[in-house]
TORKE-457033 format. One line per field, with one value per residue (C-alpha): residue in one letter; x, y negated, z; residue number from 1. Coordinates in Angstrom, 1 decimal. Each point is the difference from the previous one (the first is absolute). Layout:
REM residues N
residuo	(A/...)
east	(X/...)
north	(Y/...)
up	(Z/...)
num	(NUM/...)
REM end
This chain:
REM residues 518
residuo	(M/L/T/S/D/N/I/E/I/T/L/K/P/I/V/N/D/A/V/A/E/L/K/L/L/L/L/R/S/V/S/D/T/V/T/H/S/C/F/A/Y/S/H/Q/H/S/S/L/L/L/L/F/V/T/L/C/C/S/V/D/N/S/Q/L/V/N/E/R/L/W/H/G/F/E/Q/S/L/V/E/Q/E/T/L/K/I/F/S/V/F/L/S/K/I/L/S/L/R/D/T/S/T/A/L/H/K/F/H/I/F/R/R/R/D/I/E/P/R/L/L/K/K/F/L/N/Y/V/F/Y/H/K/T/H/L/Q/Q/L/G/I/S/V/N/G/D/G/G/L/I/M/S/C/V/S/S/C/R/A/L/T/S/L/K/L/S/V/R/P/T/W/T/D/P/T/Q/T/L/F/P/K/S/L/N/L/P/L/L/T/S/L/D/L/T/H/F/A/F/C/G/D/E/S/G/C/A/D/P/F/L/Q/F/T/K/L/N/S/L/V/I/Y/D/C/K/V/M/D/A/K/I/L/S/I/S/S/E/T/L/V/N/F/A/M/H/H/N/S/S/L/L/A/K/I/K/L/Y/V/P/S/L/C/T/F/N/Y/T/G/S/H/H/I/H/E/I/C/G/S/G/L/S/S/V/K/K/V/N/I/K/S/W/R/F/S/A/L/T/E/D/A/L/V/L/F/S/W/L/P/N/F/A/N/V/E/S/L/T/V/T/S/T/V/L/Q/I/L/S/L/V/P/D/L/F/E/I/K/L/R/S/L/H/N/L/K/S/L/K/V/K/L/I/Q/I/H/E/G/S/L/L/L/L/M/K/D/A/M/L/K/K/A/A/A/K/S/P/M/E/V/A/K/L/E/E/A/F/E/T/C/L/E/P/P/A/I/P/D/G/V/V/D/F/L/R/Q/N/S/P/S/A/E/V/N/I/R/T/K/Y/P/S/S/F/N/L/K/Q/I/E/E/S/I/K/G/A/K/I/N/N/Y/R/T/R/F/S/M/P/S/S/S/K/L/P/R/L/S/L/R/S/S/S/S/V/A/P/A/L/A/V/K/S/A/S/D/A/A/P/A/S/A/A/E/P/A/T/A/A/S/P/N/L/H/L/C/L/G/E/K/D/D/K/S/S/N/K/D/E/E/E/K/H/Q/H/N/T/D/S/P/L/Q/D/N/G/L)
east	(19.3/-1.1/-3.7/0.1/-2.4/2.1/3.6/2.0/3.6/2.0/3.8/1.5/3.0/-0.3/2.0/2.1/-2.3/-2.9/1.8/-0.5/-3.6/-0.5/1.5/-2.5/-2.9/1.1/-0.6/-3.6/-3.1/-3.2/-3.2/-1.7/-0.6/3.4/1.8/3.6/2.2/3.4/3.3/3.3/3.1/3.3/2.9/0.9/-3.5/-0.7/0.1/-2.6/-2.1/-0.2/-0.9/-2.7/-1.6/0.2/-1.7/-2.6/-1.0/-0.1/-2.3/-3.8/-2.0/2.9/0.3/3.3/-0.7/2.1/-1.2/3.0/2.4/-1.5/0.9/3.5/0.5/-1.2/2.7/2.9/2.7/1.4/-1.8/2.3/-2.5/1.2/-1.6/1.1/-1.6/-3.2/-0.1/0.4/-2.5/-2.7/0.6/-0.4/-3.3/-1.4/1.1/-0.8/-3.5/-3.0/-1.5/-3.3/-0.8/-1.5/2.2/-1.9/2.9/3.5/2.3/3.7/2.1/3.6/1.8/2.6/0.2/-1.6/1.2/-2.2/-0.3/-1.2/-2.4/-1.6/-0.2/-1.8/-2.4/-0.7/-0.9/-2.3/-1.6/-0.6/-1.9/-1.7/-3.5/0.0/2.7/-1.6/3.0/3.1/3.0/3.1/3.0/3.0/2.4/-1.1/-1.9/-3.1/-1.7/0.4/-1.4/-3.0/-0.8/-0.2/-2.0/-2.6/-0.9/-0.8/-3.6/-0.9/2.3/-1.4/3.3/2.9/3.3/2.6/3.4/1.9/3.2/2.0/3.1/3.4/-0.6/-3.4/-0.4/-3.5/-2.9/-2.6/-3.1/-3.2/-2.4/-2.9/-2.4/0.7/-3.0/-0.1/-3.7/0.3/3.0/-0.6/3.5/2.7/3.6/2.3/3.6/2.3/-2.7/-0.8/-3.5/-0.7/-2.3/-2.7/-0.7/-1.4/3.2/-1.4/0.8/-2.8/1.6/-2.4/-3.4/-0.4/0.3/-3.6/0.5/3.2/0.1/3.6/2.5/3.7/2.3/3.6/2.7/-2.1/-0.3/-2.2/1.2/-1.4/-2.4/0.0/-3.1/-0.5/-3.7/-1.2/-3.6/-1.6/-3.3/1.2/3.4/0.2/3.8/2.4/3.7/2.6/3.7/3.0/-1.4/1.6/-0.3/-0.9/-3.3/-1.3/-3.6/-2.2/-3.7/-2.1/-3.5/-0.2/-3.3/0.5/3.6/0.6/3.8/2.5/3.7/2.6/3.8/1.7/3.7/0.8/-3.5/-3.4/-2.6/-3.1/-3.2/-3.2/-3.4/-2.3/2.1/0.9/-3.5/-0.9/3.4/0.0/3.7/2.9/3.7/2.5/3.7/2.9/3.5/1.9/0.8/0.0/-3.1/-1.3/-2.7/-2.1/0.1/-1.6/-2.8/-0.7/0.0/-2.4/-2.3/-0.6/-1.5/-3.4/-0.6/0.4/-3.6/-0.5/3.5/0.0/3.7/2.8/3.6/3.0/3.7/1.3/1.4/-3.5/-0.9/3.1/-0.9/-3.5/1.3/1.5/-3.5/-0.3/-2.5/-0.9/-1.5/-2.3/-1.8/-3.2/0.2/-3.1/0.8/1.2/-3.2/0.0/3.7/0.4/3.8/3.0/3.3/3.4/3.2/3.1/2.6/3.2/1.4/3.5/0.2/-2.1/-2.1/-2.8/2.4/1.1/-3.6/-1.0/3.0/-0.8/-3.6/1.3/2.3/-2.9/-2.0/2.9/0.4/-3.6/1.0/3.4/3.5/1.3/-2.3/1.4/3.6/-0.7/-1.7/2.8/2.5/-2.0/-0.1/3.8/0.1/-2.1/-3.5/-2.6/-3.6/-2.6/-0.9/-3.7/-0.5/-2.1/-3.6/-0.2/-1.5/-2.7/-0.7/-0.7/-2.2/-1.9/-3.3/0.7/1.5/-0.5/2.1/2.7/3.6/2.7/3.6/2.3/3.7/2.5/2.8/-1.1/3.6/0.0/-2.8/-0.8/-3.3/-0.7/0.3/-2.3/-2.5/0.2/-0.3/-3.6/-1.7/-1.7/1.0/-0.7/2.0/-2.7/2.1/3.7/0.8/3.6/1.8/3.2/1.1/1.9/0.6/-0.8/2.9/1.2/3.1/-1.5/-2.0/-3.6/-2.0/-3.8/-1.6/-3.6/-1.1/3.0/-2.2/-2.0/2.9/0.1/2.7/3.0/-1.6/-2.8/-2.9/-3.8/-1.4/-1.9/-2.8/-0.7/-0.8/-2.6/-1.4/-2.7/2.3/2.0/-2.7/1.0/3.2/0.1/-0.5/0.2/-0.2/3.0/0.9/0.4/3.7/1.5/3.8/0.7/3.7/1.7/-3.2/-0.2/-2.6/-3.1/1.8/2.2/3.8/2.3/1.0/-1.6/1.9/3.4/-1.3/3.0/-3.7/-0.6/-3.5/-0.7/-0.8/0.4/-3.4/-3.6/-1.9/-0.7/0.6/-0.3/0.4/3.1)
north	(32.5/-2.3/0.1/-1.7/1.0/-1.8/0.6/-1.8/0.9/-2.1/0.2/-3.5/-1.6/-2.7/-3.1/-1.2/-3.0/2.4/2.1/-2.4/-0.5/3.8/0.4/-2.4/1.7/3.3/-1.4/-1.1/2.0/-1.3/1.9/0.6/2.7/1.5/-0.5/1.1/-1.7/1.6/-1.1/1.8/-2.1/-0.2/1.9/-2.5/0.0/3.8/0.2/-2.9/2.0/3.0/-2.3/-1.7/3.4/1.4/-3.1/-0.1/3.5/-0.2/-3.0/0.6/-2.5/-2.2/-1.9/-1.6/-3.4/0.5/-2.4/-2.4/3.0/1.1/-3.4/0.3/3.6/-0.8/-2.7/2.3/0.1/3.5/3.2/2.3/2.7/3.5/3.4/0.9/-3.1/0.5/3.7/-0.8/-2.8/2.1/2.9/-2.2/-1.3/3.4/1.6/-2.8/-1.0/1.2/2.6/0.1/-3.4/0.3/-1.4/-2.1/-1.6/1.3/-1.7/1.0/-1.8/1.2/-1.3/2.7/3.7/1.6/3.2/2.9/1.1/-3.5/-0.2/3.3/-1.2/-3.2/2.0/2.4/-2.9/-1.4/3.4/0.2/-3.3/0.5/0.1/-3.7/-1.4/-2.7/-1.8/1.7/-1.6/2.0/-1.5/2.4/1.9/3.6/3.1/-1.2/3.4/0.2/-3.5/0.6/3.3/-2.0/-2.8/2.3/1.2/-3.6/0.0/-3.1/-2.4/-3.2/-1.5/1.8/-1.6/2.3/-0.7/3.3/-0.7/2.9/1.2/0.7/3.7/-0.2/-3.1/0.9/-2.1/1.5/1.4/-1.5/2.9/0.3/0.6/-1.8/0.1/-3.3/-0.8/-3.2/-1.6/-3.6/-1.3/1.9/-1.3/2.3/-0.5/2.4/2.6/2.1/0.9/3.2/0.1/2.5/1.9/-3.1/-1.9/-2.3/-0.4/-1.0/0.3/-2.3/1.3/1.8/-3.1/-1.1/-2.9/-1.5/-3.8/-0.9/1.8/-0.8/2.1/-1.0/1.6/3.0/2.2/2.6/3.5/2.0/-2.8/-3.4/-1.4/-0.9/-0.3/-2.0/0.9/-1.5/-1.6/-1.6/-1.4/-3.7/-0.7/1.7/-0.7/1.5/-0.9/1.1/3.3/2.3/-0.7/3.7/-1.0/-1.3/-0.8/-0.8/1.0/-1.9/0.7/-2.3/-1.9/-1.7/-1.2/-3.7/-0.4/1.3/-0.4/1.1/-0.2/1.2/0.9/2.0/0.3/-1.5/2.7/0.2/-0.1/1.5/0.5/-2.6/-0.3/-3.7/-1.4/-0.6/-1.4/-3.5/-0.4/1.1/-0.3/1.0/-0.1/0.8/-0.1/1.8/-1.9/2.8/-0.1/1.1/-1.5/3.1/-1.1/-3.3/1.8/2.3/-3.0/-1.8/3.0/-0.4/-3.5/1.0/2.0/-3.1/-1.0/-1.0/-1.0/-3.1/-0.1/0.9/0.0/0.7/-0.4/-2.3/3.1/1.4/-3.2/0.4/3.6/-1.1/-2.7/2.7/1.1/-0.8/-2.8/-0.4/-3.4/1.0/2.3/-1.0/1.6/1.8/0.2/-2.2/-2.0/-0.1/-0.9/-2.5/0.3/0.8/0.3/0.3/0.9/-1.2/2.7/-1.0/2.4/0.0/3.3/2.9/0.8/-2.4/-2.9/1.2/0.4/-3.5/-1.5/1.9/-1.3/-3.6/0.5/1.2/-3.0/-2.3/1.9/-0.8/-3.7/-0.2/1.6/-3.1/0.7/3.6/-1.3/-2.5/2.7/2.5/-2.6/-0.8/3.7/0.0/-2.9/1.9/-1.0/2.3/0.7/-1.7/1.7/-0.5/0.2/-2.9/0.7/3.3/-1.7/-1.6/3.2/1.8/-3.0/-0.5/1.4/-1.6/-3.4/-1.2/2.8/-1.3/0.8/0.4/0.4/1.3/0.6/0.5/-1.2/-3.4/-1.0/2.9/-1.6/-3.3/-0.5/-3.2/1.9/2.7/-2.7/-1.6/3.3/0.3/-2.7/-2.7/1.7/-1.8/0.5/-0.1/1.4/0.3/2.1/0.5/1.0/-1.6/-2.3/1.6/-1.7/1.9/1.1/-1.9/2.0/2.2/-1.4/1.2/0.0/-0.7/1.2/-0.9/3.3/2.3/2.8/0.3/1.4/3.7/2.0/1.6/3.4/0.3/1.5/0.0/-3.4/-0.4/-1.6/3.5/1.0/-2.7/-0.2/-2.5/-2.2/-1.9/-2.4/-2.9/-1.1/-0.2/-3.4/-1.1/-3.0/-1.4/2.4/-1.0/0.7/0.6/0.4/1.7/0.1/2.1/1.5/3.6/1.6/1.3/2.2/1.4/0.2/0.0/3.7/1.1/-2.6/1.1/3.5/1.6/0.8/1.7/0.5/-1.8/2.8/-2.1/-1.6/1.2/0.8/-3.2/-1.5/-3.7/-2.3/-1.8)
up	(32.4/-2.8/-0.9/-3.4/-2.8/-2.6/-0.9/-2.7/-0.5/-2.3/-0.2/0.0/1.6/2.7/-0.4/3.0/0.7/0.6/2.6/2.9/-0.9/-0.1/3.4/1.4/-1.8/1.5/3.4/-0.8/-0.5/-1.5/0.8/-3.3/-2.7/-0.5/-3.3/-0.5/-2.4/0.5/-1.5/-0.4/0.8/-1.7/1.6/2.7/1.4/0.0/3.8/0.2/-2.5/2.3/2.9/-2.1/-1.0/3.5/1.6/-2.8/0.6/3.8/0.4/-0.2/-2.1/-1.0/-3.1/-1.2/-1.5/-3.1/-2.6/0.6/-0.1/-3.3/-1.6/1.3/-1.3/-3.4/-0.4/1.1/-2.6/0.3/0.9/2.0/0.7/0.6/-0.2/3.5/1.6/-1.9/1.0/3.7/-0.3/-1.6/2.3/3.0/-1.2/-0.8/3.3/2.4/-1.2/2.0/-2.4/1.9/-1.6/-3.5/-2.8/-2.5/-2.0/-0.8/-2.5/-0.6/-2.5/-0.6/-3.1/0.0/0.6/3.1/1.6/-1.1/3.6/1.1/-2.9/1.0/3.6/-1.1/-2.3/2.8/2.2/-2.6/-0.4/3.7/0.0/-3.4/1.5/0.9/-2.3/-2.2/-1.5/-1.2/-1.7/-1.1/-1.9/0.0/-2.2/0.7/-0.8/-1.8/0.1/3.7/0.4/-2.2/1.8/3.3/-1.6/-1.4/3.6/1.2/-0.9/2.0/-1.9/-1.3/-1.1/-1.6/-1.2/-1.4/-1.5/-0.4/-1.8/-1.6/1.8/-1.6/0.2/-1.6/-2.3/-1.3/1.0/2.4/-1.6/1.3/0.6/-2.4/2.9/3.2/2.4/1.9/0.1/2.0/-1.9/-1.0/-0.6/-2.0/-0.8/-1.9/-1.1/-1.9/-0.8/-3.1/-1.1/-1.9/-3.0/-0.9/-3.2/-1.6/0.5/2.6/3.7/2.4/3.5/2.0/-1.0/3.3/2.1/0.1/2.4/-1.5/0.2/-0.7/-2.2/-0.6/-2.3/-0.2/-2.1/-0.9/-3.1/-1.6/-0.9/-2.8/-1.0/-1.6/1.8/3.6/0.8/3.0/0.8/3.1/0.5/3.3/-1.0/0.5/-0.1/-2.4/-0.5/-2.4/0.3/-2.0/-1.1/-2.6/-3.8/-0.3/1.4/-3.4/0.8/3.0/-0.2/2.5/1.3/3.0/-0.1/3.4/-0.7/1.0/0.1/-2.5/0.6/-2.6/-0.2/-3.1/-0.2/-3.1/-1.6/-0.1/0.3/-2.2/2.0/-1.3/1.5/1.7/3.1/-0.3/-0.9/3.7/1.1/1.4/0.9/-2.3/0.8/-2.8/0.5/-2.3/1.5/-2.8/-3.1/-2.5/-2.1/-3.4/-2.2/0.8/3.7/-1.1/-1.8/3.0/2.3/-2.3/0.0/3.7/-0.4/-1.4/3.2/2.2/-0.3/3.6/1.0/2.2/1.0/-2.3/1.2/-2.3/-0.3/-2.8/-1.7/-0.4/-1.9/-2.1/-0.9/-0.8/-2.3/-2.3/-1.1/-3.7/-0.8/3.7/-0.3/-2.8/2.3/1.8/3.5/1.1/3.7/2.9/0.0/3.8/0.5/2.9/0.7/-2.1/1.9/-1.7/1.7/-2.0/-0.7/-1.7/-2.6/-1.5/-1.9/-1.2/-3.0/1.1/-0.3/-3.5/-1.2/1.2/-1.8/-3.1/0.1/0.4/-3.0/-2.1/0.9/-0.9/-3.3/-0.9/0.1/-1.7/-0.1/1.8/3.0/0.1/0.0/2.8/2.1/-0.5/1.0/3.1/1.0/-0.2/2.5/2.6/-1.1/1.6/-1.1/2.2/3.3/-0.8/-3.8/-1.3/-0.4/2.0/3.0/-2.1/-1.8/3.3/1.2/-3.2/1.5/3.4/-0.7/3.6/1.5/2.3/-1.1/2.7/-1.1/2.7/0.4/2.8/-2.3/-1.3/-1.0/-2.5/-2.1/-1.7/1.7/-1.9/-3.3/1.3/1.0/-3.4/-1.8/1.4/-1.9/2.1/3.2/3.3/3.1/2.7/2.8/0.4/3.1/1.1/3.1/-1.1/-2.8/-2.8/-3.4/-3.2/-2.0/-3.0/-0.6/-2.7/-2.8/-0.4/-3.2/0.1/-3.3/0.0/-1.6/0.3/1.5/-3.1/-2.0/-0.9/1.7/-1.6/-0.6/-2.4/1.8/-0.3/0.7/3.3/-2.0/-1.3/3.6/0.1/-3.6/0.8/2.0/-2.6/-0.9/2.1/1.7/3.8/1.5/3.6/2.1/1.9/2.9/3.6/0.5/3.4/0.3/3.3/0.9/2.5/1.4/1.1/-2.1/1.9/2.4/-2.7/0.2/-3.0/0.5/-3.2/-1.9/1.4/-0.4/0.6/-0.5/3.3/1.4/3.2/2.3/3.2/-0.2/0.1/-3.1/-1.8/-3.4/-0.5/-2.9/-1.1)
num	(1/2/3/4/5/6/7/8/9/10/11/12/13/14/15/16/17/18/19/20/21/22/23/24/25/26/27/28/29/30/31/32/33/34/35/36/37/38/39/40/41/42/43/44/45/46/47/48/49/50/51/52/53/54/55/56/57/58/59/60/61/62/63/64/65/66/67/68/69/70/71/72/73/74/75/76/77/78/79/80/81/82/83/84/85/86/87/88/89/90/91/92/93/94/95/96/97/98/99/100/101/102/103/104/105/106/107/108/109/110/111/112/113/114/115/116/117/118/119/120/121/122/123/124/125/126/127/128/129/130/131/132/133/134/135/136/137/138/139/140/141/142/143/144/145/146/147/148/149/150/151/152/153/154/155/156/157/158/159/160/161/162/163/164/165/166/167/168/169/170/171/172/173/174/175/176/177/178/179/180/181/182/183/184/185/186/187/188/189/190/191/192/193/194/195/196/197/198/199/200/201/202/203/204/205/206/207/208/209/210/211/212/213/214/215/216/217/218/219/220/221/222/223/224/225/226/227/228/229/230/231/232/233/234/235/236/237/238/239/240/241/242/243/244/245/246/247/248/249/250/251/252/253/254/255/256/257/258/259/260/261/262/263/264/265/266/267/268/269/270/271/272/273/274/275/276/277/278/279/280/281/282/283/284/285/286/287/288/289/290/291/292/293/294/295/296/297/298/299/300/301/302/303/304/305/306/307/308/309/310/311/312/313/314/315/316/317/318/319/320/321/322/323/324/325/326/327/328/329/330/331/332/333/334/335/336/337/338/339/340/341/342/343/344/345/346/347/348/349/350/351/352/353/354/355/356/357/358/359/360/361/362/363/364/365/366/367/368/369/370/371/372/373/374/375/376/377/378/379/380/381/382/383/384/385/386/387/388/389/390/391/392/393/394/395/396/397/398/399/400/401/402/403/404/405/406/407/408/409/410/411/412/413/414/415/416/417/418/419/420/421/422/423/424/425/426/427/428/429/430/431/432/433/434/435/436/437/438/439/440/441/442/443/444/445/446/447/448/449/450/451/452/453/454/455/456/457/458/459/460/461/462/463/464/465/466/467/468/469/470/471/472/473/474/475/476/477/478/479/480/481/482/483/484/485/486/487/488/489/490/491/492/493/494/495/496/497/498/499/500/501/502/503/504/505/506/507/508/509/510/511/512/513/514/515/516/517/518)
REM end
């Protein structure tokens, strides 16, 4: 019988090249703390799967060295997982493991449906080991109420990662309980949940977690409320990704917060409270290319809260949205005095309202010069001219109080951008370091326009000027020294894959709780 205290079950296919290596691994045993990483095979290897599970569960203190296999599995082209194989696989693990050994960690990730009978069996197993269970991860399509009932009994949990996707028979999102008594919880990662508001129209679902250190909410919404309140004196890392536009405002009281990660899809949420004043590292991504001028004003309203930010990481689309703020360069920024690093990931856009708003802003700037300039620009647009990936002046605007801050510009697709034009658009830029894993020429197929102050033009819609939001700020224009510019081509960004960019926008539930920068 297996005496493991950790079980991780992830359904993935095994490529043919890994089968021979797996057979060898099955014949070896390494005396160590037991950690199971179990993989379901495609149809032709189902018999080998059963052998794998049986041998794993019959060897005491054995550890399969699977890091090399992991790499191979992640590169497989087609997943041929089946419900039957997964059911047999999970049943074997639950029935053959030595239950006299305390279970400290249990993760199960299944991208598709799971049999209700099997889900109940798994939850009963978790309930049986609830006394010592410290880390629990569940990612399934299933009965959210049944899962939450089991989770609420695991009082020893320090880490909880839940992704409970709606089923065809019940498409509603799972309600996160207003009172969940997990006194030791330090890490919480939630996907596809709904939070209920109170009589005041505010939802504050995390107030009872007095030791919470890390919080991730992905594709969640608020019901019967417009405000999601995050109140925690211990929270250090907070991430929001692709959450509903129905969640209009985020109210933060997190005096210990150090890292804030945000990914917007359909909406940029208004943030109020003092929650960002202590933050030192901020990552803001925008993968969708539909934007309104109001989004620019909301994004701008975040900046005064970045008083202690040392590292700011954004996508180029974030800078493009920010450039739509009326009279942006007439504003004296009152924050970002401690900025040491500004990182930009280039994202190319070909359609969407953001592109239209930027073109309209460029036309208005041209109109201020002469009708001839407008005609030239309109003709250029008809011949595939695109707005600059990094609007001129925006980088200097963000660095006006920290002119020595290092600027890193990164892209995995250098051939999609005119990097020389981007370099020239940041006045006086110096390339101090040019790191690349492979040589790729920049594209010259599509013309690019570099307007020295295109970002200062008001957008198409007439809205309240951002200078009204900072009445004392319009006194002097922003100035900055020449930035240190690093063009980093083809690099993988700080442990991050490009899954968010593809979205298909699926949350990565196959990795431990973490949220890194771009």
